[in-house]
C-alpha positions, -999 to +999 in steps of 0.1 A: +585+057-405+549+054-405+524+083-396+499+086-370+469+074-392+490+043-402+497+035-364+462+041-352+448+018-379+473-011-368+461-006-331+424-006-341+426-038-360+438-053-327+410-036-307+386-053-332+401-088-329+404-084-290+367-072-287+356-104-303+380-127-284+382-110-252+418-110-252+442-081-239+472-063-260+496-038-249+508-006-267+545+003-256+559+034-265+599+034-263+623+062-265+660+059-272+679+089-259+712+096-275+704+084-310+705+119-323+738+126-306+754+096-323+750+115-358+764+148-341+795+131-326+803+104-352+785+115-384+750+109-400+761+076-415+772+061-383+736+078-367+717+061-393+733+027-387+727+033-349+690+039-357+688+008-379+705-012-353+682+001-325+652-011-346+669-046-350+674-048-316+639-042-306+626-065-332+651-095-321+641-090-284+605-094-291+582-123-304+575-126-341+538-117-333+548-082-319+547-052-343+573-025-342+568+009-356+592+038-363+577+069-347+604+095-347+642+100-346+645+084-314+611+069-308+594+034-315+559+022-307+552-016-300+519-034-302+523-065-280+492-090-285+482-115-261+490-100-229+475-116-200+483-090-176+505-061-167+535-084-157+536-097-194+542-060-204+567-055-179+585-086-190+586-073-226+601-041-212+626-060-194+636-079-226+641-045-242+662-031-216+685-061-217+688-059-255+705-024-253+732-035-230+754-034-262+768-003-278+748+007-307+775+019-330+801-007-330+832-015-313+855+015-330+832+042-313+810+026-285+779+046-274+757+032-249+721+042-246+692+031-222+656+030-235+628+044-215+593+027-219+557+035-211+530+008-214+491+010-217+468-021-219+438-027-237+409-026-225+421-015-190+438+018-200+417+027-231+392+016-256+406+035-288+441+039-305+443+076-294+437+070-257+461+039-256+489+060-274+485+091-251+484+070-219+515+049-231+531+083-236+521+093-202+535+063-186+567+072-204+569+105-191+562+090-156+592+069-161+613+096-170+601+117-140+609+088-115+641+080-132+629+045-141+633+026-174+596+013-177+562+021-163+528+010-165+500+035-169+485+041-135+456+067-134+460+075-098+496+089-101+502+095-138+501+132-148+471+149-161+458+138-194+464+166-220+449+165-255+471+175-283+446+196-301+432+215-269+468+227-261+479+235-295+445+258-299+450+273-265+484+283-276+476+296-309+443+314-296+465+331-270+446+315-241+476+309-219+487+335-195+521+348-186+530+351-149+561+369-134+579+357-103+603+385-090+641+379-086+654+400-058+689+411-050+699+391-016+721+420-007+697+449-013+664+432-015+656+453-045+636+436-075+664+430-103+642+408-128+616+383-132+612+347-145+585+344-170+562+314-163+534+300-185+499+292-171+469+274-186+435+272-174+420+244-194+380+241-197+386+202-194+410+203-164+409+237-148+444+249-138+471+225-152+505+228-139+535+235-162+551+204-149+525+187-169+519+206-200+555+216-206+569+179-207+537+171-229+545+199-252+582+186-257+570+150-264+541+160-287+563+185-307+545+215-296+573+231-275+584+252-305+549+268-307+548+273-269+583+286-268+575+313-295+542+321-277+563+327-243+590+346-261+565+371-276+542+372-246+569+378-222+585+408-245+549+421-250+547+429-213+584+440-212+576+465-238+547+479-219+569+489-190+578+526-197+609+525-174+619+490-165+648+501-144+672+475-158+649+446-151+660+414-167+632+390-180+641+354-179+627+329-204+630+290-203+642+274-234+641+237-240+669+219-255+646+207-283+642+244-292+680+250-291+683+224-318+658+240-342+671+258-371+667+295-370+659+298-331+686+326-327+669+346-356+634+343-344+644+356-308+665+383-324+636+393-347+611+392-317+634+416-297+635+439-327+597+439-331+589+445-293+620+469-290+634+451-260+672+452-257+689+419-259+707+426-228+673+426-207+668+390-217+680+359-200+677+326-216+672+299-191+688+263-199+683+233-178+715+218-167+706+185-184+711+204-218+749+204-211+750+167-210+725+157-237+737+180-265+769+201-254+782+209-286+752+222-305+742+240-272+772+257-270+773+268-307+736+282-303+742+299-270+775+316-280+755+332-309+728+344-282+757+358-263+773+374-291+738+395-296+741+404-259+716+379-244+725+366-210+724+329-202+714+312-172+720+274-162+688+264-144+683+237-118+721+235-110+733+208-086+707+180-095+721+167-127+755+157-140+772+190-153+808+191-142+833+220-140+846+209-174+812+216-190+808+248-174+843+258-187+829+255-224+793+267-216+788+306-222+768+310-190+766+343-173+745+330-141+742+299-122+706+291-107+710+269-077+684+243-075+656+247-051+662+210-038+695+222-024+682+255-011+652+238+007+675+215+026+701+240+036+685+248+071+685+211+083+714+199+067+750+216+074+764+194+045+740+207+020+746+242+033+783+237+027+776+225-007+758+255-017+784+276-002+809+259-026+787+262-055+785+300-049+824+303-045+830+283-077+805+304-097+819+336-085+853+322-094+842+318-130+826+351-130+789+337-127+763+356-108+743+331-085+705+328-081+691+307-054+657+291-065+628+282-040+637+305-009+607+301+015+619+317+046+640+345+062+665+321+078+673+307+044+676+340+028+698+353+055+721+322+052+724+329+014+731+364+018+758+356+043+776+331+018+775+361-008+746+347-030+738+375-055+701+370-061+672+348-051+636+340-059+607+320-041+576+323-022+593+343+005+606+368-018+575+370-042+548+347-056+544+345-094+514+366-104+500+376-136+525+398-158+498+426-161+494+428-124+533+428-119+536+456-145+510+477-130+522+473-094+560+481-106+548+512-122+529+524-091+560+517-069+582+540-089+590+572-071+575+601-086+597+633-095 
């Protein structure tokens, strides 16, 4: 596995050659989801064999002049010289997709994976190695967002370009900001908790949406640093509240963070430092975590539950989680995705689905939280269904945590 300097050096050699000849080449970044899970399910020996087979499949499906580099446990970078246009890059992507139609780890325990790819072309999409790699990575993110297997970098619809060093320095220098969005009881209207949200005002781009910088932090390896910042910044504001009146503080955890050793100990240590009880914290985990790495997620989250931390399944209703998964998962709350909530008013079928989710959750002793409530009619429909809690612009906008804390303190009745 080569480091960044080795890969950049190889790309710069192609840039020098193409600058002299006027030719084009492409940088393709390929991710093979599921490689790590093979090790967990079948053992590390089979996992290593699957990784080697993945590398071999990539090499065999390409031309002899193409270069393949291993960049991570499930990631590869390919240099494709002699690309006449974007379609040639897409053809290479199609060949790679076809190569993975066979299972990776043999007939005895077949494991089907589907690679996801992003492509950037020199010189159209960048004039140096760093830019080409970043833009190929952005195209990969765009492919994942759209549910596609391959995407070419397109400046007009690709996410904001984020620079690794700028985001890392912003996190380490505490230049990000914590916002709190209230969660209210749909029966009483009282604020019962908040969801902690990170906000970043970049000198380069201005306000950058978490939909951009959070996925970037996951792809670049900054997600652990970002999560550690989020945990401590959230707990600092929670600790500043003299009388939080039983408020809960929900913090989002990436699947990649859950898999890191010591995550439970770090969270418990932070709670101890700030003097916040574990029962006041809700760890929000996206529904896709259930499918991607169920066994490890269950182990880690059960340890959190043993300490008193509550567990919420976020964005429920948009992925592939089944009742069988929910039976094993140590959840206390189910957050119904805003795409379902937003469609309720105009689609009776969706409204019935939401009601069924609420009833199912209650039968499993899970509290229900509706996301994305934007009008009174939707709020009333959910309250009539027995949904426990809700959040959304109609119930309260995200605001700086310091402002929420001050306003909450001012609203307390005086004795």
